[in-house]
C-alpha positions as CSV (number, residue, x, y, z in Angstrom):
1,M,-34.7,-3.6,4.4
2,N,-33.4,-2.7,8.3
3,S,-29.8,-2.2,6.7
4,N,-31.6,0.0,3.9
5,F,-33.7,2.3,6.6
6,L,-30.7,2.9,8.9
7,G,-28.1,3.4,5.6
8,S,-31.2,6.4,4.5
9,L,-31.0,7.6,8.1
10,L,-27.8,8.7,8.2
11,R,-27.7,9.9,5.3
12,H,-30.5,12.1,7.0
13,I,-28.3,12.8,10.1
14,S,-25.6,13.3,7.7
15,N,-27.6,16.2,5.2
16,R,-28.8,17.6,8.5
17,G,-25.6,18.0,10.5
18,R,-24.0,19.1,7.6
19,A,-26.1,22.0,7.2
20,L,-25.7,22.8,11.0
21,F,-22.5,22.8,10.2
22,E,-23.0,25.0,7.4
23,Q,-20.0,23.4,5.6
24,P,-20.0,23.5,1.6
25,R,-20.2,19.8,0.0
26,T,-17.5,21.0,-3.1
27,R,-15.4,23.0,-1.0
28,P,-11.5,22.0,-2.5
29,T,-9.5,19.4,0.2
30,T,-6.0,19.0,0.8
31,P,-4.5,16.5,3.2
32,D,-4.1,19.5,6.0
33,L,-7.3,20.3,5.4
34,L,-8.6,16.6,6.4
35,V,-6.2,16.6,9.4
36,T,-8.0,19.6,10.7
37,Q,-11.8,18.0,10.3
38,S,-10.2,15.3,11.2
39,D,-8.7,17.2,14.7
40,A,-12.0,18.7,14.5
41,L,-14.0,15.5,14.9
42,L,-12.6,14.1,17.7
43,S,-12.6,17.0,19.3
44,G,-16.3,15.9,20.2
45,R,-19.1,18.0,18.4
46,G,-22.9,16.5,18.6
47,E,-23.5,13.5,17.2
48,A,-25.0,15.3,13.8
49,T,-22.4,17.4,13.2
50,G,-20.5,14.5,13.9
51,V,-21.9,12.1,11.3
52,A,-22.1,14.7,9.1
53,L,-18.0,15.9,9.7
54,A,-17.1,12.3,9.2
55,A,-18.7,11.7,5.7
56,E,-16.7,14.2,4.4
57,I,-13.5,13.7,5.5
58,L,-14.5,10.4,4.5
59,A,-15.8,11.8,0.6
60,G,-12.8,14.6,0.8
61,Y,-9.7,11.2,1.3
62,A,-11.4,10.0,-1.6
63,H,-10.9,12.6,-3.6
64,L,-7.1,13.0,-3.0
65,S,-4.1,12.4,-4.8
66,D,-2.3,9.1,-3.8
67,A,0.5,11.3,-2.7
68,D,-2.0,13.7,-1.3
69,K,-3.4,10.4,0.4
70,T,0.1,9.5,1.4
71,T,0.4,12.5,2.9
72,F,-2.8,12.4,4.8
73,L,-2.3,8.5,6.4
74,V,1.7,9.5,7.3
75,S,0.2,13.1,8.9
76,I,-2.7,11.2,10.8
77,T,-0.4,8.9,12.2
78,E,2.1,10.9,13.5
79,K,-0.8,14.0,15.3
80,F,-3.0,11.2,16.7
81,G,-0.7,8.6,19.2
82,P,-1.6,8.7,22.3
83,D,-0.9,11.9,25.1
84,F,2.3,10.8,27.0
85,D,1.9,13.4,29.3
86,R,-1.0,11.8,30.3
87,L,-0.1,8.5,30.0
88,N,3.0,9.6,32.0
89,T,0.4,10.3,34.5
90,V,-1.3,7.7,34.7
91,I,2.0,5.4,34.9
92,E,2.7,6.9,38.1
93,A,-1.1,6.7,39.2
94,F,-0.9,3.0,38.6
95,Q,2.9,2.7,40.0
96,K,1.7,4.1,43.5
97,S,-1.9,2.3,43.6
98,P,-1.8,-1.0,41.5
99,A,-5.6,-1.1,41.1
100,A,-8.5,-2.4,38.5
101,M,-9.7,1.4,38.4
102,T,-6.5,2.5,37.5
103,A,-5.1,-0.4,35.2
104,G,-8.1,0.6,33.4
105,A,-6.9,4.2,33.3
106,L,-3.5,3.4,32.3
107,H,-5.4,1.0,29.2
108,A,-7.2,4.0,28.1
109,A,-4.4,6.4,28.9
110,S,-1.8,4.6,26.4
111,E,-4.4,3.8,23.1
112,P,-3.9,6.4,20.2
113,R,-6.4,9.1,19.3
114,R,-5.9,7.4,16.1
115,Q,-8.0,4.5,17.3
116,E,-11.3,7.2,18.0
117,L,-10.7,8.4,14.7
118,I,-11.3,5.6,12.9
119,R,-14.5,4.4,14.9
120,R,-16.0,8.3,14.8
121,L,-15.1,8.0,10.7
122,N,-17.2,5.1,11.1
123,L,-19.9,6.6,11.9
124,A,-20.5,8.0,8.2
125,S,-22.7,5.8,6.3
126,G,-20.8,3.5,4.3
127,G,-17.9,4.6,6.7
128,T,-17.4,1.0,7.4
129,Y,-16.4,0.0,3.6
130,Q,-14.1,3.3,3.4
131,L,-12.3,2.6,6.1
132,V,-11.7,-1.0,4.3
133,K,-10.1,0.8,1.5
134,M,-8.5,3.1,3.5
135,R,-6.7,-0.1,5.1
136,E,-6.0,-1.4,1.8
137,D,-4.2,2.0,1.0
138,V,-2.5,1.7,3.7
139,L,-1.0,-1.7,3.7
140,S,0.2,-0.5,0.1
141,R,2.0,2.3,1.6
142,L,4.2,0.4,4.0
143,S,7.2,-0.6,2.4
144,E,8.4,3.0,1.0
145,H,7.1,4.6,4.7
146,P,7.7,1.9,7.8
147,S,5.5,4.6,9.9
148,L,2.2,3.6,8.7
149,Q,2.6,0.1,11.0
150,A,1.2,2.3,14.0
151,L,-1.8,3.3,12.2
152,D,-2.2,-0.9,10.6
153,S,-1.9,-2.2,13.7
154,D,-4.3,0.3,14.9
155,F,-7.2,-1.2,11.8
156,V,-6.2,-4.7,12.6
157,H,-7.1,-4.1,15.9
158,L,-10.6,-2.8,15.5
159,F,-11.5,-4.9,12.7
160,S,-10.5,-7.4,14.2
161,S,-13.7,-6.9,16.8
162,W,-16.1,-6.0,13.5
163,F,-15.8,-8.3,11.8
164,N,-15.6,-10.6,14.5
165,R,-17.5,-14.0,13.7
166,G,-20.4,-13.7,15.6
167,F,-21.3,-10.4,12.9
168,L,-21.2,-12.6,10.2
169,V,-23.1,-14.3,8.0
170,L,-22.9,-17.3,5.1
171,R,-24.7,-17.3,2.6
172,R,-24.8,-19.9,-0.5
173,M,-24.1,-17.5,-4.0
174,D,-26.1,-19.4,-7.3
175,W,-27.6,-18.8,-10.2
176,S,-30.7,-16.4,-8.5
177,T,-28.0,-14.4,-6.3
178,P,-27.8,-10.4,-7.5
179,A,-26.0,-9.9,-10.4
180,N,-23.9,-7.2,-8.9
181,I,-23.1,-9.6,-6.1
182,L,-22.1,-12.6,-8.9
183,E,-19.7,-10.0,-10.9
184,K,-18.0,-8.8,-7.8
185,I,-17.2,-13.2,-7.6
186,I,-15.7,-12.7,-10.7
187,R,-14.0,-9.6,-10.3
188,Y,-12.0,-11.0,-7.1
189,E,-11.6,-14.7,-7.8
190,A,-8.0,-15.5,-6.9
191,V,-7.0,-18.6,-8.1
192,H,-8.5,-19.7,-10.8
193,A,-9.1,-17.2,-13.1
194,I,-13.8,-16.9,-13.8
195,E,-13.0,-15.8,-17.8
196,S,-16.8,-15.5,-18.6
197,W,-20.0,-14.8,-17.1
198,D,-20.7,-18.9,-18.8
199,H,-18.1,-20.0,-16.8
200,L,-19.4,-18.4,-13.2
201,R,-22.4,-20.6,-14.2
202,R,-20.8,-24.1,-14.5
203,R,-19.3,-23.4,-11.1
204,L,-22.8,-22.4,-9.3
205,E,-25.3,-23.5,-10.9
206,P,-24.8,-28.2,-12.0
207,A,-25.5,-30.1,-8.6
208,D,-22.4,-30.9,-7.9
209,R,-20.5,-27.8,-7.7
210,R,-21.6,-25.4,-4.4
211,L,-20.0,-21.6,-3.7
212,Y,-19.9,-19.9,-0.3
213,A,-19.6,-16.5,1.1
214,F,-19.3,-15.0,3.6
215,F,-20.9,-11.3,4.0
216,H,-20.9,-8.4,7.2
217,P,-24.4,-6.3,7.4
218,A,-22.3,-3.4,7.2
219,L,-20.9,-4.2,3.7
220,I,-24.3,-5.4,2.0
221,D,-23.0,-6.4,-1.1
222,E,-19.8,-6.9,-0.7
223,P,-18.5,-10.9,-0.3
224,L,-15.3,-11.0,2.2
225,I,-13.7,-14.2,1.7
226,F,-15.4,-17.2,-0.2
227,V,-15.3,-21.2,-1.5
228,E,-15.8,-23.0,-4.1
229,V,-16.7,-26.1,-3.6
230,A,-17.1,-29.8,-6.0
231,L,-19.5,-32.8,-5.2
232,M,-17.3,-35.8,-5.7
233,K,-16.6,-39.2,-5.0
234,D,-13.1,-39.6,-5.0
235,I,-10.2,-37.1,-3.6
236,P,-8.9,-35.4,-7.0
237,S,-5.3,-34.7,-7.7
238,S,-5.7,-32.9,-11.2
239,I,-7.9,-29.1,-11.3
240,A,-8.2,-29.1,-14.9
241,P,-11.8,-31.9,-14.8
242,L,-12.7,-29.3,-11.5
243,L,-12.5,-26.3,-13.8
244,E,-14.7,-28.1,-17.4
245,P,-18.1,-28.0,-17.9
246,S,-19.6,-31.1,-16.1
247,T,-20.6,-33.3,-18.3
248,H,-22.1,-36.2,-15.8
249,I,-23.6,-35.8,-12.3
250,L,-22.9,-38.1,-9.6
251,A,-26.0,-39.1,-8.4
252,P,-26.5,-37.8,-4.9
253,D,-26.4,-40.7,-3.0
254,R,-22.8,-41.6,-4.6
255,M,-20.9,-38.0,-3.9
256,R,-18.4,-38.7,-1.0
257,T,-16.0,-36.1,-0.9
258,A,-16.5,-32.8,-1.2
259,V,-13.5,-30.7,-2.8
260,F,-12.4,-27.0,-2.1
261,Y,-10.8,-25.5,-4.5
262,S,-10.6,-22.1,-4.7
263,I,-10.7,-19.9,-1.9
264,S,-10.5,-16.1,-2.5
265,N,-10.2,-13.1,-0.5
266,A,-12.5,-10.8,-1.6
267,Q,-11.3,-7.3,0.9
268,P,-7.0,-6.9,0.4
269,G,-8.1,-4.0,3.5
270,L,-8.8,-7.2,5.7
271,A,-6.0,-9.0,5.4
272,G,-4.5,-10.6,8.6
273,V,-8.6,-10.3,10.0
274,S,-8.6,-14.2,10.4
275,F,-12.6,-15.4,9.4
276,G,-10.8,-18.1,6.7
277,N,-11.6,-20.6,9.3
278,F,-14.4,-20.1,9.8
279,L,-15.7,-20.3,6.3
280,I,-14.3,-23.4,5.9
281,K,-15.7,-24.9,9.5
282,Q,-19.2,-23.4,9.2
283,V,-19.0,-24.5,5.1
284,V,-18.5,-28.2,6.4
285,E,-21.4,-28.1,9.0
286,D,-23.4,-27.7,6.7
287,L,-22.7,-29.9,4.2
288,K,-23.3,-32.2,6.6
289,R,-26.0,-31.5,7.5
290,E,-27.5,-30.7,3.5
291,M,-25.5,-33.9,2.8
292,P,-24.5,-36.5,5.2
293,Q,-23.1,-38.7,3.4
294,L,-20.4,-36.6,2.7
295,E,-17.3,-38.8,4.1
296,T,-13.8,-36.8,3.0
297,F,-13.4,-32.7,3.3
298,V,-9.9,-31.8,1.3
299,T,-8.8,-28.9,-0.6
300,L,-6.9,-29.5,-4.0
301,S,-4.6,-26.6,-3.7
302,P,-1.9,-24.6,-5.0
303,V,1.6,-24.4,-4.3
304,P,3.1,-20.9,-4.8
305,G,5.7,-20.5,-4.3
306,F,6.9,-23.7,-4.5
307,A,8.9,-23.2,-8.3
308,A,10.9,-19.6,-6.1
309,W,11.7,-22.0,-3.6
310,V,13.6,-23.8,-5.3
311,R,15.1,-22.0,-7.7
312,R,16.3,-19.6,-4.5
313,M,17.7,-22.9,-3.0
314,L,19.9,-23.8,-6.5
315,N,21.5,-20.1,-5.9
316,D,22.3,-20.3,-2.3
317,K,25.1,-22.8,-1.0
318,D,22.7,-24.3,0.3
319,G,21.7,-25.5,-3.0
320,A,23.8,-28.8,-2.3
321,D,21.1,-29.7,0.0
322,L,18.2,-30.0,-3.4
323,K,19.3,-34.3,-3.3
324,G,19.2,-35.1,-6.9
325,L,18.0,-32.0,-8.5
326,D,21.3,-29.4,-10.4
327,K,20.8,-26.8,-12.6
328,D,21.0,-29.1,-15.4
329,T,17.1,-30.9,-14.5
330,L,16.3,-27.2,-13.4
331,S,16.4,-26.1,-16.5
332,Q,14.4,-28.9,-17.6
333,L,11.6,-28.4,-15.2
334,E,11.5,-25.0,-16.6
335,A,11.2,-26.0,-20.5
336,F,7.5,-27.6,-19.5
337,D,7.7,-29.9,-22.3
338,W,8.7,-32.8,-20.0
339,S,5.0,-31.8,-18.6
340,A,3.6,-34.2,-22.0
341,D,5.9,-37.0,-21.5
342,E,5.3,-39.5,-19.2
343,K,8.2,-41.4,-18.6
344,R,10.8,-38.0,-18.4
345,T,7.5,-37.2,-15.5
346,K,8.0,-41.0,-13.8
347,A,11.5,-39.5,-13.7
348,I,11.2,-35.6,-12.6
349,E,8.6,-36.5,-10.7
350,A,11.3,-39.1,-8.2
351,V,13.2,-36.0,-7.8
352,L,10.6,-32.8,-7.1
353,L,8.4,-34.9,-4.9
354,P,11.0,-35.3,-2.1
355,L,11.7,-31.7,-2.4
356,A,7.9,-30.7,-2.3
357,A,8.0,-32.3,1.3
358,Q,11.0,-30.9,1.9
359,Y,9.3,-27.6,1.0
360,F,6.5,-28.2,3.7
361,L,8.3,-30.2,6.3
362,T,11.6,-28.2,7.1
363,A,11.7,-24.9,5.0
364,R,10.9,-21.9,6.9
365,D,10.5,-18.4,6.5
366,R,12.7,-15.2,8.6
367,K,9.4,-15.8,11.5
368,G,10.3,-20.2,11.5
369,R,6.8,-20.7,9.9
370,V,5.8,-22.9,7.1
371,I,7.2,-21.3,4.1
372,D,3.5,-21.4,1.9
373,P,0.9,-19.0,2.9
374,V,-1.1,-21.6,1.7
375,A,0.0,-24.7,3.6
376,R,0.0,-22.0,6.6
377,F,-3.9,-20.6,6.1
378,H,-4.4,-25.0,6.2
379,L,-2.4,-26.5,8.7
380,G,-3.2,-23.7,11.1
381,N,-7.2,-24.1,10.4
382,G,-6.4,-27.5,11.3
383,A,-5.9,-29.5,8.2
384,R,-3.6,-32.6,7.6
385,L,-0.9,-32.6,4.4
386,E,-2.2,-35.5,3.0
387,R,-1.2,-36.0,-0.8
388,L,1.1,-34.0,-3.8
389,N,0.5,-34.3,-6.7
390,M,2.6,-34.4,-10.0
391,L,1.0,-32.1,-13.1
392,G,-2.3,-30.8,-11.0
393,D,-2.0,-28.0,-12.5
394,V,-0.6,-28.0,-16.3
395,S,-1.1,-24.5,-17.1
396,P,0.8,-21.0,-17.8
397,K,0.4,-20.2,-14.0
398,G,0.5,-23.4,-12.2
399,L,3.6,-25.0,-13.7
400,A,5.2,-21.5,-13.6
401,Q,4.9,-21.1,-9.7
402,S,5.3,-24.7,-8.9
403,F,6.4,-26.8,-11.6
404,G,2.5,-28.3,-11.9
405,L,2.7,-29.4,-8.4
406,M,-0.5,-29.4,-6.0
407,V,-0.8,-30.5,-3.0
408,N,-5.0,-31.9,-0.9
409,Y,-5.1,-30.8,2.8
410,L,-7.4,-33.3,4.8
411,Y,-9.9,-31.4,7.3
412,D,-10.9,-34.7,9.3
413,P,-14.0,-33.0,11.8
414,R,-12.4,-36.0,14.3
415,S,-8.9,-34.2,14.7
416,I,-9.2,-30.5,13.6
417,E,-8.7,-29.3,17.2
418,T,-5.8,-31.6,17.7
419,N,-3.8,-30.9,14.3
420,H,-4.1,-27.1,15.0
421,E,-2.7,-27.1,18.5
422,A,0.0,-29.1,17.3
423,Y,0.8,-26.7,14.2
424,A,0.1,-23.2,16.8
425,T,1.8,-24.5,19.9
426,R,4.8,-27.2,18.3
427,A,5.1,-25.8,14.5
428,E,4.7,-29.2,13.7
429,V,2.8,-30.0,10.4
430,I,0.6,-33.0,10.4
431,T,0.7,-35.5,7.3
432,S,-0.5,-38.2,6.1
433,P,1.3,-41.8,6.1
434,A,1.6,-41.4,2.2
435,I,3.7,-37.8,2.8
436,R,6.0,-39.5,5.9
437,K,7.4,-42.8,3.2
438,I,8.3,-40.1,0.5
439,M,10.2,-38.2,3.2
440,S,11.3,-41.2,4.6
441,T,12.6,-43.1,1.2
442,S,14.5,-39.1,0.3
443,A,16.3,-39.6,3.6
444,K,17.3,-43.4,2.6
445,S,18.4,-42.8,-0.2
446,A,20.3,-39.6,0.7
């Protein structure tokens, strides 16, 4: 109610300001006009006209063509950077008299005007969501327009404060959640597609299923990130039973394991703004409070880059490092018909699991990070690489991206912080004895 009242109040101020500003709502919009309006917004007019002008700019931006959006984004990146003349003056003052006051002035002078522009655009009703979508546009253009990296950095800097954990609200979704939010859950699910409302119901309604999402007060009906949970007796090795209809639900006192089987970022415009780690830790705390008998918290996670890495390594000179795997074996893997043959599966497992352990423990990208994005997320959150599961996902997507491999990451509340520190400071991947045994056996046979 308070949020609706605030939104109505801002719209009223905006309409009043538009009248004062005497600017028609439907005038043709061009990138140059929006840049001029942005300059006016930064000039410090009254608050009412500022709100109206911010709304006018965002509305105009939304109606631009893709090419004109690019022109506008590049223009504000170039035009609204730091004031270098002022910055040089402040640098000289700081060098002559290093002190808290001159350091503060240096910090203020070095801030690009773009950041203040983004803050003022946020005055408009619904401005936060529109800015998140604008940042999504920036991300989609970075490869062709590297200069937009500066604008992207401004968004990340501001969003990191605006979407601080203290502002986020955790909600459990169930079948009574408003339909417009549930429809977005279906649309935003990025790991295991939700094919229908009945399919969604199977993930929400049974007593052994949970779905939690983070929301922000400025994006009332927009989930930021959500996690789907299955309550089970043991750690699962395959995704199919979790996605199928529940035929037998355990009694609550027999539920010992909480399985995070799907985590989806719902807002591409918030990529790089980290709150996924808070989500999992908060859900663990809530589940422990609701069900004290839960002992184990794990994921059942995809390995999206594994098959591509294997193919790339075989085509590189370093392919010789892939012990036991040659192009003939790879061609068998690519056929996928082996997955229904137990004898062939065992033979391939002897080759594939050591490769998977190598992929997690030694493969690194150009920045020296663990190469798998899902692994980076969970290891960075303090999880332990617990188990490798052959044929964990035999869907066409699972076979194509990882030859069916899935993994379990273990979240042990007693060691999350220690594991996080090991990964953050030394890039050390904490693993279970079972994973270390696979690596050790592979090394001896090499």
